[in-house]
ZARO-990071 format. One line per 8 residues: number of its first residue (from 1); for each residue x, y, z negated of N, C-alpha, C. Coordinates in steps of 0.1 Angstrom, whole numbers, plus 5000, padded with zeros to 4 digits. Atoms other than C-alpha are relative to their C-alpha. Layout:
<nodes>
NUM) X/Y/Z/X/Y/Z/X/Y/Z; ...
</nodes>
This chain:
<nodes>
1) 5002/4999/4985/9771/2853/3228/4996/4989/5008; 4998/5008/4994/9757/2825/3248/5001/5004/5014; 4999/4992/4988/9771/2835/3283/4988/4994/5010; 5009/5008/4986/9747/2812/3302/4991/5003/5001; 5017/4990/5004/9715/2830/3288/5001/5007/5000; 4995/4980/4999/9730/2860/3282/4990/5000/4984; 5011/4997/5015/9710/2858/3241/5013/4998/4991; 4988/4998/5013/9734/2872/3214/4986/4999/4983
9) 5008/4999/5018/9722/2875/3174/5008/5009/4992; 4998/4994/5005/9724/2902/3161/5006/5002/4984; 4998/5005/5018/9745/2909/3124/4991/4998/5000; 5009/5005/5011/9718/2917/3108/4995/4987/5001; 5001/5019/4999/9707/2880/3116/5003/4996/4997; 4989/5011/5006/9736/2861/3109/4998/5012/4984; 5000/5001/5015/9738/2881/3074/4985/4999/4997; 5012/5005/5010/9700/2875/3064/5002/4982/5000
17) 4995/5010/4999/9709/2844/3077/5007/4994/4990; 4987/5003/5005/9740/2839/3059/4993/5000/4987; 5007/4997/5014/9717/2853/3026/4994/4988/4997; 5010/5014/5001/9689/2825/3032/5008/4985/4991; 4986/5012/5003/9718/2799/3033/5007/5001/4986; 4989/4998/5011/9735/2815/2998/4987/5000/4989; 5015/4997/5018/9696/2805/2973/4995/5009/5006; 5008/4985/5000/9678/2835/2991/4982/4985/5008
25) 5018/5010/4998/9645/2802/3004/5010/4988/4998; 5002/5011/5005/9641/2772/2994/5004/4990/5014; 4996/5006/4992/9637/2762/3027/5016/4998/5008; 4985/5001/4995/9680/2765/3040/5005/4997/4989; 4985/5003/5006/9707/2748/3028/5008/5008/5006; 4982/4997/4994/9745/2755/3038/4998/5001/5009; 5000/5002/4984/9739/2743/3071/4988/5003/5007; 5014/5000/4993/9704/2750/3080/5000/5014/5013
33) 4995/4993/4990/9705/2768/3112/4982/5008/5003; 5014/5001/4997/9671/2790/3121/4998/5001/5012; 5003/5003/4986/9653/2780/3152/4993/5010/5008; 5008/4989/4998/9642/2808/3174/4992/4991/5014; 5006/5008/4992/9613/2791/3198/4990/5007/5015; 5010/4992/4987/9587/2802/3232/4993/4992/5000; 5011/5009/4992/9555/2786/3230/4993/5008/5004; 5007/5000/4996/9526/2791/3249/4987/5005/4988
41) 5009/4996/5010/9496/2809/3231/4998/5017/4995; 4997/4988/4998/9491/2843/3213/4995/5008/5005; 5007/4995/4993/9475/2872/3215/5005/5006/5015; 4998/4995/4987/9495/2881/3249/5009/4992/5012; 4998/5015/4996/9502/2847/3265/5012/4994/4998; 4994/5005/5002/9533/2838/3246/5006/5001/4984; 5002/5000/5010/9543/2834/3215/5016/4998/4986; 4987/5004/5005/9575/2837/3193/4999/4987/4993
49) 5002/5008/5014/9582/2809/3168/5014/4998/4993; 4993/5002/5008/9608/2810/3143/5004/4996/4989; 5003/5009/5008/9616/2786/3114/5012/4997/5000; 4987/5006/5001/9645/2772/3096/4997/4986/5006; 4996/5011/4993/9661/2741/3113/5014/4989/4997; 4980/5012/5003/9681/2710/3100/5009/4992/5014; 4998/5009/4992/9679/2694/3126/5008/5004/5021; 5003/4996/4987/9693/2700/3164/5001/4991/5012
57) 4999/5014/4988/9684/2682/3194/5009/5006/5014; 4988/5000/4989/9709/2674/3228/4994/5012/5011; 5000/4989/4986/9693/2703/3251/5000/5007/4988; 5005/4986/5010/9692/2725/3220/5015/5011/4998; 4985/4995/4995/9718/2759/3225/5003/5006/4984; 4995/4999/5013/9735/2764/3189/5006/5015/5007; 4996/4988/5002/9743/2805/3184/5008/5003/4991; 4999/4994/5009/9766/2817/3164/5008/4992/4986
65) 5001/5015/5013/9769/2782/3143/4988/5009/4989; 5007/4994/5008/9736/2803/3132/4985/5002/5000; 5015/5001/4989/9706/2799/3158/5002/4991/5004; 4997/5014/4995/9696/2774/3175/4983/5004/5011; 5001/5007/4985/9677/2773/3210/4994/4994/5008; 5000/5014/4990/9659/2747/3230/5004/5005/5013; 4998/5000/4986/9667/2749/3266/4990/5004/5011; 5010/4995/4996/9632/2757/3278/4996/5017/4998
73) 4998/4984/5003/9631/2786/3255/5009/5009/5004; 4993/4994/4998/9657/2796/3266/5009/5012/5013; 5002/4988/4986/9648/2810/3301/4991/5009/4993; 5013/4983/5002/9623/2833/3282/5002/5012/4995; 4993/4989/5010/9647/2844/3263/5016/5009/5007; 4989/4995/4992/9674/2857/3290/5003/5013/4994; 5001/4987/5005/9690/2891/3281/4995/5001/4985; 5006/4995/5014/9672/2887/3247/5013/5003/4986
81) 4995/5001/5008/9691/2899/3212/4986/5000/4986; 5004/5005/5013/9680/2882/3176/5000/5007/4995; 4994/4991/5009/9676/2906/3151/4990/4996/4987; 5001/4998/5009/9670/2911/3115/4991/5014/4998; 5004/4988/5004/9645/2941/3106/4991/5001/4981; 5006/4997/5013/9640/2953/3072/4996/5014/4998; 5005/4993/5004/9619/2981/3066/4988/5006/4990; 5012/5000/5009/9590/2996/3043/4992/4996/5000
89) 5010/5007/4998/9566/2977/3063/4998/4984/5002; 4997/5012/4991/9583/2945/3072/5011/4993/4994; 4984/5006/5010/9617/2921/3058/4989/4988/5016; 5001/5013/4991/9611/2895/3095/5016/5000/5015; 4996/5001/4989/9630/2880/3121/4995/5009/5017; 5008/4987/4987/9625/2903/3156/5009/4992/5013; 4994/5006/4985/9635/2888/3195/4998/5015/5008; 4999/4991/4985/9645/2921/3215/5001/4994/5014
97) 4998/5007/4992/9634/2906/3244/4997/5009/5016; 5007/4990/4992/9635/2928/3276/4995/4993/5013; 5009/5007/4990/9615/2899/3299/4990/5002/5000; 5015/4998/5006/9588/2909/3279/4988/5012/5002; 5008/4986/4997/9560/2930/3297/4995/5011/4994; 5009/4993/5012/9541/2940/3268/4996/4994/4989; 5001/5006/5008/9537/2928/3236/4990/5001/4987; 5014/4995/5008/9510/2929/3205/5008/5007/4988
105) 4993/4985/5014/9518/2951/3170/5008/4991/4994; 4988/5010/5014/9530/2916/3152/5018/4997/5007; 4988/5007/4991/9561/2916/3175/5004/4986/4999; 4989/5017/4996/9556/2878/3180/4993/4995/5009; 5011/5002/4989/9530/2879/3206/5010/5006/5013; 4999/4992/4991/9541/2888/3242/5001/4995/5015; 5001/5003/4979/9536/2886/3284/5016/5004/5005; 4989/4997/4990/9563/2881/3310/4995/4996/5013
113) 5006/5001/4989/9562/2881/3344/5012/4991/5006; 4987/5012/4997/9580/2847/3350/5004/5000/5017; 4998/5001/4982/9583/2855/3388/5017/5005/5000; 4992/4994/5000/9613/2879/3378/5015/4990/4989; 4988/5014/5008/9633/2848/3353/5007/4997/5008; 4995/5016/4989/9648/2832/3383/5013/4993/4998
</nodes>
């Protein structure tokens, strides 16, 4: 967990990243990280961008040697937990974000009260 931003990576996400690194995806090598970012857009105002990342920028935060978050996105992810969900409907990385005031059914788009982020 990143203490400054209070962002956690669940064991389910760590296991899935490791499986991808071990040959579960052409996009992942043994050192590839999962980038989690927050972008403007989506049907609720913000959207998560989750992708493979081989580069780490100077302002990035690396979590558990598996996930990378840029400093600006980290502000919107305070208190969040990054998880991997695998059920009958889908298999995907998700962000359990306590700051999200609403989200759409795809779990990729959300709105947030930026005044409460402090």
